[in-house]
NUMI-109256 format. One record per residue: residue in one letter; x, y, z of N, C-alpha, C, O in turn. Coordinates in steps of 0.05 Angstrom, whole numbers, padded with zeros to 5 digits, always signed. Example, Ala and Ser with C-alpha at 12.3 -4.5 7.8 and 13.67 -1.06 7.14 Angstrom:
<pts>
A+00264-00114+00156+00246-00090+00156+00264-00066+00156+00285-00066+00169S+00257-00045+00142+00273-00021+00143+00258+00001+00157+00268+00023+00161
</pts>
This chain:
<pts>
M+00016-00024-00001-00001+00000+00001+00018+00024+00000+00036+00027+00016N+00014+00042-00019+00030+00066-00022+00012+00091-00014-00006+00099-00029I+00017+00102+00010+00001+00124+00020+00018+00149+00018+00041+00150+00026V+00005+00171+00005+00019+00197+00002+00002+00217+00017-00022+00215+00019M+00017+00237+00028+00003+00259+00042+00005+00283+00023+00025+00288+00011R-00018+00298+00021-00019+00322+00006-00042+00339+00015-00059+00330+00030K-00043+00363+00005-00065+00382+00009-00089+00372-00005-00087+00361-00027A-00113+00375+00006-00137+00366-00007-00144+00385-00030-00137+00408-00030K-00157+00373-00050-00167+00387-00073-00198+00385-00074-00210+00368-00062V-00210+00403-00090-00239+00401-00092-00248+00374-00102-00270+00364-00095G-00232+00362-00119-00239+00335-00130-00239+00314-00109-00247+00292-00115D-00229+00319-00085-00228+00299-00064-00254+00297-00047-00255+00281-00028I-00273+00313-00054-00298+00315-00037-00311+00290-00030-00317+00285-00007A-00316+00273-00050-00330+00247-00045-00314+00231-00024-00326+00220-00006G-00287+00229-00028-00270+00213-00010-00269+00226+00017-00271+00212+00038L-00267+00253+00019-00267+00267+00044-00292+00263+00059-00291+00258+00083D-00314+00265+00046-00340+00261+00059-00343+00233+00071-00355+00230+00093K-00333+00213+00057-00332+00186+00068-00315+00184+00093-00323+00171+00112V-00291+00197+00092-00274+00196+00115-00286+00213+00139-00283+00205+00162M-00299+00234+00134-00311+00250+00156-00334+00236+00169-00342+00242+00192Q-00346+00217+00155-00368+00200+00167-00357+00182+00190-00372+00172+00206V-00331+00179+00191-00319+00163+00214-00324+00179+00240-00327+00167+00261I-00325+00205+00239-00327+00222+00263-00353+00238+00264-00357+00253+00283S-00370+00235+00244-00395+00251+00244-00419+00234+00237-00415+00210+00231D-00442+00245+00238-00467+00231+00233-00476+00236+00205-00489+00256+00199G-00470+00218+00186-00480+00220+00159-00464+00238+00141-00444+00250+00149P-00472+00240+00117-00458+00254+00097-00458+00286+00101-00476+00297+00114G-00438+00299+00091-00436+00327+00094-00449+00343+00070-00458+00330+00050D-00448+00367+00072-00458+00385+00049-00435+00389+00029-00418+00406+00033R-00435+00374+00008-00413+00374-00011-00410+00401-00025-00387+00409-00031E-00430+00416-00029-00429+00443-00041-00413+00460-00023-00394+00473-00032K-00419+00461+00003-00404+00477+00023-00376+00468+00025-00358+00485+00026M-00372+00441+00025-00345+00431+00027-00328+00442+00004-00305+00449+00009A-00338+00442-00020-00324+00452-00043-00315+00481-00039-00292+00489-00045L-00334+00497-00029-00327+00525-00024-00306+00528-00002-00288+00545-00004L-00307+00513+00018-00288+00514+00040-00261+00504+00031-00240+00516+00039I-00260+00483+00016-00233+00473+00006-00221+00494-00012-00197+00499-00011E-00237+00508-00029-00225+00528-00045-00214+00551-00029-00192+00561-00035N-00228+00559-00009-00218+00579+00009-00194+00571+00025-00175+00587+00029M-00193+00548+00033-00170+00537+00049-00144+00536+00031-00121+00540+00040L-00148+00529+00006-00126+00528-00013-00113+00555-00017-00089+00556-00023R-00128+00577-00012-00118+00605-00015-00107+00616+00011-00094+00637+00011D-00112+00602+00033-00104+00612+00060-00079+00597+00069-00081+00573+00075E-00057+00610+00071-00032+00597+00078-00032+00587+00108-00014+00572+00116N-00050+00596+00124-00053+00588+00151-00072+00565+00156-00078+00559+00179K-00081+00551+00135-00099+00528+00137-00088+00506+00119-00079+00511+00097Y-00089+00483+00129-00079+00460+00114-00099+00436+00117-00099+00424+00138L-00114+00431+00097-00131+00407+00097-00116+00385+00085-00112+00384+00060L-00107+00367+00101-00088+00346+00092-00105+00321+00086-00124+00314+00100V-00098+00307+00064-00109+00281+00059-00087+00260+00056-00066+00267+00045A-00092+00235+00065-00074+00213+00061-00088+00196+00039-00110+00185+00042V-00074+00194+00018-00086+00180-00005-00072+00154-00012-00047+00154-00013N-00087+00132-00017-00076+00107-00024-00072+00109-00054-00091+00107-00069E-00047+00112-00062-00041+00115-00090-00047+00090-00108-00050+00091-00132D-00049+00067-00094-00056+00042-00109-00082+00043-00120-00087+00032-00142N-00102+00056-00107-00130+00057-00116-00143+00083-00116-00167+00086-00123G-00127+00105-00108-00137+00133-00107-00156+00139-00085-00167+00161-00084E-00161+00121-00066-00179+00125-00043-00166+00143-00023-00142+00141-00017I-00183+00161-00012-00175+00179+00010-00177+00160+00035-00199+00151+00042A-00154+00155+00048-00153+00138+00071-00158+00153+00098-00169+00143+00117G-00150+00178+00098-00152+00194+00122-00149+00223+00117-00140+00231+00095S-00155+00239+00136-00153+00268+00133-00152+00280+00161-00160+00269+00181L-00140+00306+00160-00141+00323+00184-00139+00352+00174-00129+00357+00152L-00149+00370+00190-00147+00399+00184-00129+00412+00205-00132+00408+00229G-00109+00426+00195-00092+00442+00212-00097+00472+00208-00099+00481+00185V-00099+00487+00229-00102+00516+00227-00082+00529+00245-00081+00523+00269A-00065+00546+00235-00046+00562+00251-00060+00589+00256-00067+00603+00237F-00062+00595+00282-00075+00622+00289-00058+00637+00308-00043+00626+00324E-00062+00663+00307-00046+00682+00324-00052+00678+00353-00074+00670+00361D-00032+00684+00369-00034+00684+00398-00021+00709+00408+00002+00715+00401I-00034+00725+00425-00022+00749+00435-00009+00746+00463-00002+00766+00476C-00006+00721+00472+00006+00715+00497+00036+00709+00494+00045+00698+00474G+00052+00718+00516+00081+00711+00515+00095+00722+00491+00092+00746+00486D+00109+00706+00476+00124+00716+00454+00108+00717+00428+00118+00720+00406C+00082+00713+00432+00063+00717+00409+00066+00698+00385+00059+00705+00362R+00076+00674+00391+00078+00655+00370+00051+00642+00365+00036+00638+00383P+00046+00634+00340+00020+00622+00334+00016+00595+00346+00035+00582+00354I-00009+00586+00347-00016+00560+00358-00028+00543+00335-00042+00554+00318L-00021+00518+00334-00032+00500+00315-00056+00486+00326-00053+00473+00347L-00079+00488+00314-00103+00475+00320-00108+00452+00301-00106+00457+00277V-00112+00428+00310-00117+00406+00293-00146+00395+00298-00155+00391+00321E-00160+00392+00277-00189+00384+00278-00195+00363+00256-00179+00359+00238N-00218+00351+00258-00228+00332+00239-00208+00310+00232-00205+00304+00208V-00196+00299+00252-00178+00277+00249-00193+00250+00244-00209+00243+00261A-00189+00237+00222-00203+00213+00216-00188+00196+00197-00176+00206+00178V-00188+00170+00202-00177+00149+00184-00198+00129+00180-00211+00121+00199L-00203+00120+00155-00223+00099+00150-00215+00073+00165-00191+00067+00167D-00234+00060+00176-00230+00037+00193-00210+00016+00179-00193+00004+00192K-00213+00011+00153-00196-00008+00140-00167+00000+00137-00150-00017+00130Y-00161+00026+00142-00133+00036+00140-00121+00041+00168-00098+00048+00170Q-00137+00036+00190-00126+00041+00216-00107+00019+00224-00110-00005+00216G-00086+00027+00238-00065+00007+00246-00042+00005+00227-00024-00012+00231Y-00042+00022+00206-00020+00022+00187-00001+00047+00189+00017+00051+00172G-00005+00062+00210+00013+00085+00214+00005+00110+00199+00020+00130+00198I-00019+00110+00187-00028+00133+00171-00034+00156+00189-00028+00179+00181G-00046+00152+00213-00052+00174+00231-00026+00187+00239-00024+00212+00239R-00006+00171+00247+00020+00181+00255+00032+00197+00234+00043+00219+00239R+00031+00188+00209+00043+00202+00186+00029+00229+00181+00041+00249+00175M+00002+00229+00184-00013+00254+00181-00004+00274+00202+00001+00297+00195F-00001+00265+00227+00009+00284+00247+00037+00293+00243+00044+00316+00250D+00054+00275+00233+00082+00284+00226+00081+00306+00205+00095+00326+00208E+00064+00303+00186+00062+00323+00164+00052+00350+00175+00064+00371+00170I+00029+00349+00190+00018+00374+00199+00036+00387+00219+00038+00412+00220E+00050+00371+00236+00068+00383+00255+00093+00396+00242+00102+00417+00251Q+00103+00385+00220+00124+00397+00205+00115+00424+00193+00129+00445+00193W+00090+00423+00183+00077+00449+00173+00074+00470+00195+00079+00494+00191G+00066+00461+00219+00064+00480+00242+00091+00490+00250+00093+00514+00257R+00110+00474+00250+00138+00484+00258+00148+00504+00237+00161+00523+00245R+00143+00500+00212+00150+00520+00192+00135+00548+00197+00145+00569+00188R+00113+00547+00209+00099+00572+00217+00106+00582+00244+00093+00601+00254N+00126+00569+00255+00136+00577+00282+00115+00574+00305+00115+00590+00324C+00098+00554+00303+00076+00550+00322+00090+00542+00349+00110+00528+00350H+00078+00552+00371+00088+00547+00397+00080+00519+00408+00096+00504+00419Y+00055+00512+00403+00045+00485+00410+00021+00477+00393+00011+00493+00378E+00012+00453+00396-00010+00441+00380-00031+00432+00399-00025+00422+00421M-00057+00436+00392-00078+00426+00408-00099+00415+00391-00101+00420+00367L-00115+00397+00403-00138+00386+00388-00160+00379+00410-00155+00378+00434V-00184+00376+00400-00206+00368+00417-00216+00342+00405-00219+00339+00381S-00223+00322+00423-00233+00297+00415-00258+00290+00432-00260+00296+00456G-00277+00277+00419-00301+00269+00433-00295+00250+00455-00277+00233+00453L-00310+00253+00477-00306+00235+00500-00307+00206+00494-00293+00191+00506E-00323+00198+00475-00328+00169+00470-00306+00158+00451-00306+00133+00446R-00288+00174+00441-00267+00164+00423-00242+00155+00437-00220+00165+00432T-00247+00136+00455-00224+00127+00473-00201+00115+00457-00178+00119+00465G-00206+00102+00435-00184+00091+00419-00167+00113+00408-00142+00111+00408A-00179+00134+00399-00165+00157+00389-00149+00171+00411-00127+00181+00406H-00160+00171+00435-00146+00184+00458-00120+00168+00464-00100+00180+00470K-00121+00143+00463-00096+00126+00467-00076+00133+00445-00052+00136+00451F-00085+00136+00421-00067+00143+00399-00055+00170+00404-00031+00173+00401Y-00070+00190+00411-00061+00217+00416-00039+00216+00438-00018+00228+00435K-00044+00202+00459-00024+00201+00481+00002+00187+00471+00024+00195+00479K-00001+00167+00455+00021+00152+00445+00039+00169+00427+00063+00165+00425I+00027+00190+00414+00044+00206+00396+00052+00233+00410+00061+00252+00397G+00048+00234+00437+00058+00256+00452+00040+00277+00462+00049+00297+00473F+00014+00274+00458-00005+00294+00469-00009+00289+00499-00008+00266+00508M-00014+00310+00513-00021+00308+00542-00051+00314+00544-00061+00332+00530E-00065+00299+00561-00093+00304+00565-00095+00328+00585-00085+00327+00607V-00110+00349+00576-00115+00372+00594-00144+00377+00593-00158+00368+00575K-00153+00392+00614-00182+00398+00614-00188+00419+00594-00173+00438+00590G-00211+00416+00580-00220+00435+00561-00249+00438+00563-00262+00422+00577F-00260+00457+00550-00290+00461+00550-00298+00466+00521-00283+00476+00504K-00323+00459+00516-00334+00462+00489-00363+00469+00492-00378+00458+00508K-00371+00488+00476-00400+00499+00477-00409+00500+00448-00397+00512+00431Y-00432+00486+00443-00444+00486+00417-00464+00509+00415-00478+00516+00434F-00466+00521+00392-00484+00543+00386-00509+00530+00372-00507+00512+00356L-00532+00541+00379-00556+00532+00364-00556+00543+00337-00547+00566+00333V-00566+00527+00318-00569+00536+00291-00592+00554+00288-00614+00547+00295C-00588+00578+00278-00610+00596+00273-00616+00598+00243-00599+00606+00227L-00640+00589+00236-00649+00590+00208-00665+00614+00204-00687+00616+00215G-00657+00633+00190-00671+00658+00184-00652+00681+00182-00627+00678+00186V-00662+00702+00175-00647+00726+00171-00647+00744+00196-00668+00751+00207V-00623+00751+00205-00622+00769+00226-00617+00798+00215-00600+00803+00198G-00634+00815+00224-00632+00840+00212-00643+00863+00227-00642+00885+00218
</pts>
């Protein structure tokens, strides 16, 4: 199996949507995904990474890295990692580790001070993996916003 890491392209939407279903409920809005991917490709502080099986062209995994400003201390940016997922049939082959190696190299080139991610409480297997690759478990908080359908004006 020959897995390569690269930035996602709009043509990857079907494969990305399949991978995102590992961590979400059902298919995503592919039209919105296309717009977001186009925007991310123009933004040097965002990296939507895909792990691609070159043998069959399948997207095996993906993660999103965002480098954002920090006004604390020496004001170095922080790397936020989100949407980490690997298709079940590709888990255990080192793809997740390679994805993190790639995004961490990218973060270092941007002089990021540290990396953080949030993972659902029920994803205990992922938590073991994160600890294995050097993450520390710290307390965090998350608040969801209600979706407002309608025009605010």
